[in-house]
N, C-alpha and C positions, 0 to 999 in steps of 0.2 A: 401874459407875461413875456416878457422881451430876451427871457436868456438863451443862450446859446443851442442848440440842438443838436445833439449827436445820435448815432445809430444803435450800438450797443454797450453795452456796460460789461461787458469782458474784464478789461482793464482792471477796473474796481476791485472785481475779483481776485485777479492775479496779483493787485499791489497791496491788499489787502490779506491774500492769504486765506480768503474766507471762503464757506461755500455758500454762505446765505448772507443776504442783506436786508436791512428794514428799509422797505420802502413804502410809498403810495402809490397808485398806478387807477390811470381810470380808461375804459374801455368799453366798446357795444358787446355784449352777449350774444355770441355765433351760436352755440349750443348748451345745454345743461344736460351731464350724463352721469351715468354711475360707472363705474371700473371694479367694483370691489362686488363683494353680498356683504360689505357693512351699510346698512341703511342707514346710519350718519354720515357718511362720507358722500361728500357730490362735488362736481367737478363744474366750474362754470369754464370756458372756452370763449376768450376774448379777443376781438381785433381789433384793430387801430389805438393801438394801445400808447399811452403816453406815462411815464413816469419820474418820480420824483423821491433822490433817495433822503434817508432821515439822518440828519445831523453831515448830510454833505456840504454845509459851509464850509467846513474843513479841509475839503477833497475839490479841488480844480477851480472854486468860487461858486460851484452849485449850478444846477440848470435843469429844464427839464430835457427827457427822453426820448425819444421816440422808440418805443419796442415792437412793433410787430404785433402779431399774436403771442400770448400767454393764455396758458392754462393754469386756472384757480384752484388749486386742492382745499376744502373744506374738511377739516375731519369732526368737528364738533358742527351743527348747523346753526348759526346765529338768526336770530328770529326774523330778518328780514329778508332772510334767502327765499322763503315761498314766496314772495313777492317780485323776486327776479323771473325775467321773462325773456326770450328771444328776441333780440332787437332793441333792446333796453340800454340805454348806458347805465354803469356803475363805476363806483370810487368804491377802492379797497384798499383796505392796510393791511399788508402781508409781510412775507418772509421772503424775498426773489432767491432764488434756486439757483447754480450755477449747473448747467447741463455738462455732463461727466464725457470726459472724450475718455477711447482705452485705455487702461493702465498697463493694459497686462495682452499679451498675444493671446488672440482668440476671442478676449471679451468683447462684450456689444457695446457699437458704437452708439450710445444712445443721443449723444449728441447732432453724430450726422443724422440719424433716422429720422428725428422730431424738430430739426432745422429744414428736410428735405420736406416735410408734411406744413412748411410753412409755422411750424411752432419756435419760438426764440427762446422762450422760458419757462420754465414752470415756478409756481409761488403756491407758498401755505398761507392761504389767507386764515384771518384774526377777525374780522370786522367787514362789512358791508356801510360804508356811511354815506350814500345817498346812489338814491336809485332815481334814472328820469327817461325822458323820451316814452314812445310807443312800440308796443311790442311788433313782433314779423309773427302775422297770425298764422300762417303756412306752417312755420317751424316748430313755434306753438303746439297746434293741433297733429304735428306727425309725433313731438314727442309724449304729448296724453296718450294718443293712439298706443304709442308702441309700449309706454305703462299698463294702460290698462289691457291690451294684449298679453302683456307678460304676466299680468295678474291672474288670467283666464287659464293661461298654461299652466303655471302655480297648482291652481284649483283644480284642472282635469287630467294633469299627467301628476305633478309633485315628484320632490326628492331629483334623484340625476335623472331620471327622463326628462322634465322639465328644464333644467340646464342646458342639456341637450338641444330640445327643440328650440330655446330661445337664442343658444348658439347659431342656431343653424338656419332660423328664419329670420330673428330679428337683429344678427349680428352682434349680439352682447358675448362674447366670447368667454368672457370672465364667467358666466354666468355656468360656464360648464367645468366638470371638475378638472381640476391639473392633470391629474392624473390619467384622463379620460383626453385630454389634449394631446398629451405626451406620447400618449398610446397609440393615438390617431397621425401623430406628427411622424412616429419614428417606423409605423407600417406604410407611410408615405400616401395618404389620406386626408392630410391636415388640411388640405384645399376645402376639404368642406364648412370649413369654419370660418371661410371667407366669403362675403357677399361677392358674388359674381355673376359672370352670361348665363349661367345655368337657371339662379334666382330671378335676376332681373327681368328674365325671358319669361320665366314662368307669371310675373306680373304682368310685363308689358305686353309679348304675344297674347296673353288669356284677351286682354279687353281688347286687344284689335281683332283678333279673331269674335268675339263677341260682336262689337260694334260691327264688322265688316258683314260675317252669316248670320247672325243671327238677328241682329236687328238692322241690317241690308241697309248700313249707310256709306258713303263716299271711301274713298280712298283717303282725301285728307279729314275727315271726320275721325275715322279708325286710327291714321297716323299720329294725331294729335289726341287722341286718348291714352295709346298706349307710349307716346311722349311722357305725357302727363303722369299717368300710370308709375311709369320708370323712376322719372325724377322723385315724385311723392315717396315711394319706395326706397329712392338713394338718399335721400333727406332723413330718413325713417331709422335707417341701420345703421347710419353715422357718418357717412360720406367718404367711406374706403376709396381707395384707389383704386382696386377690380372694380367695385360697382359703379363708380364713375367711367372709369373704362366702358363697362357695356351699355349703360344708359347713353351716353355718346354714339356709341356702335348702333342701335337699336333705334337712337333718332335718324341716325344717315341712313338707316334702312329705311324705316319709315318715309323719310325724303322720298330714296328712291321710288317706293310705289306710288307717292303723289304725283310724282314729274315722270313716270313712265321710264324710268333707268335701271340699269340690272345691278345686283348689288356686288360688292367684289369683299370680301372677307379682309385681306392685306390691306386695302384702302382704307377700307371704314376705321382700323386699328393704326393706319398710321393717321387719319384724320384726329383720331380720337387722343391719341398719344401727341400729337401737337397743340391741340389745346389745353391738355393737363401739365404739359412742359412750360407753356407758355405764363401761367398762371404760378408755378412751384418750379425752376428748371434744374434744384437737386433732386427730383425726383426721378430724374434718370440711373441717380447711382444707388438707389434703394432696391433690396433683393425683391419686395413685395412686386413694384411696379416690372422690375425687368422678367419674374415669373408669369405675371398676368399677361405681358404682353406679348413675352417670349412663346407662351402655350398660343396665342391665336396667332400669330406669324407662322407658326409649327403646322399649324391645322391649315393655314393659307397656302403658307408656300413647301414647307417640307414635305407635306402628307401626300401632295400630287405626283412630286417625285419619286415617293416611296411605291407607291400604287405603281408609276411606270415601269418600275425595277423591278418589284415582287412579282407581278400581276404576269401568266401567260400570256402568251399569244394570243391573239383572237380566233378562234375556231368558228366553223360553221354552226349552225342551230344544231341540225343533227350529231353532232359529235360532242358538242355541250350537254345533250339528253343521256348518249349512252355514257358518260361518265359515273363511274362508280359512285355511289355514297358515300362511300368512307373518304375516297379524294376530295369528292365535293365538298365533305364536310370540312374538311383540313385547310379548303381553298378559303370558305366562309370563313372561319376561324384565326387567319392570316389574316384576312384582309380586315377583322376586327379591331385584329389588334397593332394594325398600321396605324389608328388613329393615339394613340397609345406612346406609341414607340416615337414618333414625331414628337411628342410633347415633351416625352424622357430623352432623347436626343437633346431636343432644344433649350433644355433645362438643365442639363446637368452640370454645366458650367456652373451655372447659378448658385444650384444647390452643394456644390463643394467650395466654391469661394465665402458663400453665407454661412451654409450649418456646416461643413466638415464633412458628412456625412450623405449616404447616397442607400435610401431605401430599395432593396434588390428585387422585392418581389413587390414593389409597390403597382408596374406594369400588370399584372396579374389581378390583382386587388382589386386595383380601376375597373377593367375589364369587367369582374364579376361583381361588383357593389355599386357602384356608378348606374347602372340603369334601375337601380331601384331607391335611387334617393328621391324622386319626383315622387313616391309612393311618403316619401317621411316629407318632405317639403311641402306637398296639399295638405295632410293629416295636419300638420303644423299650422298651417294657415287656416285650417279648418276650427283645430281647437283652441288656436288664439281669440277667434270671432265667436265660437257658441262655449267657451267653456265657463263663461260666468252667468250664461243664462240655463243653459240644460248641460250640467256637468255629468250626471250620469250617460248622457246619451254620446257626449263626447269622448267619454271614458273608452267608450264602446269603438267609437269610431279612432281614437288613437291605438286601440289593442296592437293591429296590426302590424304600426309606423313602431311600437314601442318593440314588436316583436324583432323587426326588423336591425333594430338598433343592437339587442342584443346580439344578433347575428354579427354584425359589423364587429362589436367589443370581440368575439369569442376569434373571426376572421383575423383581426390584427394580430391579437395575443398567438392563434395560431402562426401565423407567418411570422413573430418575431424569434418563435423558438426553435427556427428550423435553423439549420447551420448556415453561416456565412448571411443572415439576413439583412444585416448593416453593411456596408462596405465604407467603411472611416477612410477618406482620404485624407486627411488633413487642409490644411488650406496650400492649393495650389499656387507655385509661381505665376507672374503672369503670363511668361512666355508658353507656360504649359497651357493656362486659357487660351491663349494665340495660338499656339498650335493645334490643340484641340479644333478649333473653327475651320481653320485650314482647312488640315486632314480632314474632316465630314462635307465642305464642301468641296474639294476635290474631288471626293470619294460619290458624290453625289451624281455630279456634272458627268464624271468619268460616267457612269451607270444610266445617266439619264438620255445619254448623248450616242450610248449603244441601244436604247433601247428605241430612238427615235430615227435611226440610220438603218438601210437595209443593207445587212451582211450578211453574211452566210451563217446558217442556225448555230453549226456549235463557236463560233466567236462571240455573239450573242449571250450563250447559253456561258460562256467564260469570264464574260464582264457582268452579268445578273450574280453569279456565284462570288465574284471577287468582291463586289459591294456587299453581297449578302456576309460574306465571313468580316470585311473591314468594317463593318456598322458594329459588329463585337467587339472590336479591335481597339478602335480609335480610344473608348473611354479611358483606356489602360496608360495614355499618356499623361493622366493626370492623378496616377499614382504617385505617392509621397517618395522625395528622392533619396537614395541610399544617405546616410550619414556619412560627411565625410573629414569631421573633425568633431573633437570634445564641445559640448555645449554644457552651458550653466545657465539655468534661468534663474534670479531672484527675484520672486512675482512680488508685488506690487499687494499685499491684502491687508491694506491698513497696519493698525496696533496689532501686528503679529507676525509669523516667521513663516516661511515657504520657500523653498529653493527644489527646484527639478535638474537634474541631471543626465542626461543622455553620452553614453559610450558611444563611438563608433563600432558599429556591428557587436555592440553588446547588450545587457540590460539597460534598463532606465530605474533610477532612485528619485524617491519624493522625501526630502529631509524636513520633516515639519510642514504642517499645511493648518493652519488657522488661523483666527481675528478675532479682536475683543471689541473691533469699531464698525465691523461691516456684518451686516448679516447674512447667514446661509450662504458665506464664504466659498463653499464645496460646488453649490450650484453655480451662483453667479461670476468665479474664480476657476475654481480648479480643474471642473468639469469640462468647459470650455475651452481652456487650456488646452487640456488633453487632447481633447478632439482634434482642435488645430492642429496639434501634432501627429495623428493618426496615430494616437496613443488607445487603446482598447483598456489596456491592465497595467498598471504602475509596477513592476517586476519587484522591488524592494520599496517601502514605507519605513523610515524610520523615525523614532519618535524619539526626542532629544529625552524631554521629563512632559508631564503630564497638566501642566498650566493649560487655560481653553484657549487661549491664543496662539495655540501652538496645535491645538488637536481636535476642535469642533469641525474642522474642515476635510478632518481625516475619517472621523467619524460618520460623514456623509459620504465620502468614497468607500468605504465599509458595508454600508447599505446598498450602494448599487453594487457593489462587486466589484469595482475598477481596480483592487489590489490584486497579486497574487502571491504576494509575504508580505507578515508584518512585523517590523524588529524592533524588539522596547528596550530599552536598558536593564540588564539581568538586578533581580534582585531589587529592584523599585516598585512591583506591580502591589507590594504587601503596603509600602507606605504610602502610593501617592494611588487612593481608590479610584482615579480616573482612568489609569492604567490598568487595573484590573479591570473594571467594566468594560474597557475599549477589548482587551485580550478575550474575553468569554463571550462577546458578542461576534469578534472575529472568525472564532473556534466553531460558533452555532450555525455561523455562514460557510464554512467548509476552508476559508483564508489559515494558512500554516501560519504560527507566531512561533519566532525563535528571539532568542536573545544574543546581546553582545556585550563584553567587560573587558575591562583595561586587559590590551595586550592583544587581542582579540582581531585578527584580520580578515574581512572578508575580498578576498581577490575577484577578479573581472575580467580576463584578458592583459592588457596592458594598465590596467586600472588598479586600485587597489582601496580599501577604506578601513583602516583603523582605528583602532576603540582606544582613545587616551585617556577614558573617564566615565560612568564610578567605576571604583576599585571592582565590585561585584563579589557576588560567593559569598555575602555576610562579613566581608573586610571589615575592620575597626574603623576605616577612613571615611564609610559608606554612614555608621551608626551618627546618628543626629542632624542629619543635614538636612533641611530644606530641599523643596522640590528645586530651586534655582541651582543653590551649589550644589544639586545631584544630575545634574543635567548631563546628558550623553554626549563627549563632545569627538567629534570625528575630525582626524587627520588625511583627506583624500589626494591622491598622488593619480597621478598620469605622465609616465613617462617623463620628464623632468619638471612639470609643474605641478606644485602644491596649492591645496586650500583648506583650511581647515574653519570646522562649521563647531561655534562655541556654546549653541543653546540660550539660556538666561544665568551662562555661568557667572559667579560673583564669591567673593569670598573663600572659604575651605575649600571649595573645589577649584578655584584658580589656582590653587597652593599647590594642590594635590597633581593639577597636568602639570603646572613646572617644576615639580620633584620628578615628577614621570616622564619629562623631556630631557631633562638632565641626566637622567639614566638611562633612559635610549639612545641618547646623541650621543654618549659617553663624555659629557662635557662641553662637547661642539655645541655651535650655535646652530638651532633649524629653522632656516630664513624660509620663510613662504609667499608664495606670491599673491594669495586671495587671500583675506579676511571675513569669516562674517562675524561682524561687530556683535559681543556678548550684550544681550538684554537691551536689544534696541536700541543702545549707546548711552545708558544711564551711566548717571556718575560714577557708580562703585564699580561697571565691568569694565575692562581691557585696562588693567593696571600699568603703570608706567615699565615696570618690571618684567611682566609679559610681554608690553610691544617691543621691547629691546630683545629679549629670547627671540620672537618670531622675528620682528623688522618686517613685516607686510608691506611691498609694494603698494598692493590695493586693498580698501575695505572697505563694505558695503554695509548699511546700516538701515535695517528694515523695521521701520516706526512709520505712523499714522502720521496726516496732515493734520495739524493743530493739536494733537493729541494732550491731553489733560496732565498727563505725565512731565511734560518738557523735554522728551526723547527728540533728538539726542542731547544729552547735557554739553554745555560749553565746555566743562571738564576735560570729558573725554575726547573733544574733537580738537582740544587743544592738545593734547596728547599724542593723538597722532597725527598733528601738523608737526610736532617733536618730531616725529621720527620719518617725516616726508611719507607718510603713507598718503595717496589719492583716495578722497574719501567720494563713493556714491551714495545718496539717498534715495530709498524708494519714495519718501513724501515728495520730493523732488521732482526724481528723474524718474518719478515709475519703475516697470520691471526692468532688471539691469540684467544683462544677459552678456555672458562671457564664452567667446568661443577660443580654442586652440587647435593647434597640432601635437601638442604636448612639448610647443619650446617656445612658441611665439603668443602674445596674448592680445586681444581684440575686444574691448568693450563697448558696447552699444546700449544707450540710455532710450527709455521708450516716449519719454517729454520730453 
């Protein structure tokens, strides 16, 4: 075909306002893998892909498009999938999916993450139409070996322990329970699930020592064996970034042994980083790459600096012998802590910028638990090879490792129960990250220079103590900055509602939080957002009514105990069953539940929240209303700024609000600055009479992209245009952030 080729299909997704496009693609299978416990789901990682869009003759004249790498997910296995193998070319009929850019603060950037790995698109496969070419024997062998080892571990260990062994030894993170992964991550030992230098060295250096000493082979043979074993393990475990770094560095070490050169850790890391970045330059901005290489560079460069600062002056051998036992052990403990401290200092900015929190006791846990990990790794490898042949014997071999896994879980749980176990930093500003690096470098140079120059004893002591104290102070420059003004964030939750309010020097509010189009909106949107704002608990969560697209994310926050107070519309928990269930669960977890009704005002410093609806207290106006008509309506005021939240208000509820506004305002118009449009901008929401009454300067409509309800309705947009209200839509603009000093208003779109 002679059609002109293009690089990406992103313009088509934008033009069509679609998340998926029907396509036929052709590519070479690079890997076949599973990423979930669903045995029917399989992923084909294709490289050198080209694609044709279905029905594209109506768009730009058609063409073949170069797609790079594409991961094709098959939910149900077609009969031809078992014939697929690494190295073979396939043609796939699929639905090509656009990768999501973050639409909310704190949200995971899946597009940036996967593009850094060289993956351009995900696709949902429907059929494999053609398979041709020869297979890559090495990759096929490594995949089958991994599958065989995984089956053996399931036979020998079974259950949760088998999943942990598969994650820690075979790189199958998905095999471990999500709760356990989160436990390890929050406690600061989540790196054990990443195949890295510790794992690669067990495989590569094990072969090296066997060939070099056991079989008395030459350096060349031993180095080749080491590199070969490391590369096979790298392929078998999924070709992760940290595993690739470890393989390349170990290969450099082997080459140094062959040519009689001394190995330098930092130089080896720099060489590995260069090779990986040549293949995929965007890896530089991936947190996994930064953490992996940051840790190695910390050991190669930062650790020697800390040693020179913390160790005392050299003494005679007789003085060392006279050193008391307690002092000797304290010094040894300090020296043992320094490598972990170096890694912690180097990776704190990455953790704060990527995960918005730092495990405070991670350093201590790593010191205690990391030396025991080789027992788990070796036991897992033995179990993976012997589990199918001698399951009973293998269970005995695995017993110490399984016992250690219990200790790991208990230690993590214990550390997280301690006060201040997690320091939520939020997303630091770029200048804060730069300041941290400059201060740390200056501090270390100051201390190292003092250790190397000949000065009087008291000056050296002052320098050392200054650095020792400064090391613990510098991380505080990453602390969240105090709020200087009011901030409201209308979150893009898809087809749903959610608005976060931060009052200067005051409490935080969340008004609604749910979605009918996005799964687990609390886990993937609300909680990451709160973490990025360094909010441990929302002070007040207010629920307008009991529809799922307003509350299912709040349920998740309740389960995670991220709520301090829950506020419901008075008199509605009996009418709306969902509100009653939420109230009961919150009370079970010790979360206070309060109620608001018409006329009540919640004060918070210079801000206030007045409830305009429902009437509450068993009033006649509330009887016979559906959940939308009974939505809690809130008037938020901060100095001269006014914002109206209307939930899904329609019909009789809107009439009740208009009557109350006339009574409240004494017949005068109540103009507002920002309106949160009712019911996602549906046809029956935001009547002309109400809009004339409140005359909003700005209107925010929360709705999902391509929703089946047709929100926002054209009629509603026309009514808003008639009152000259500027409209922002979360389906087009992502999260909408309103900042104000109480007088002026600035609005920022995420997209």
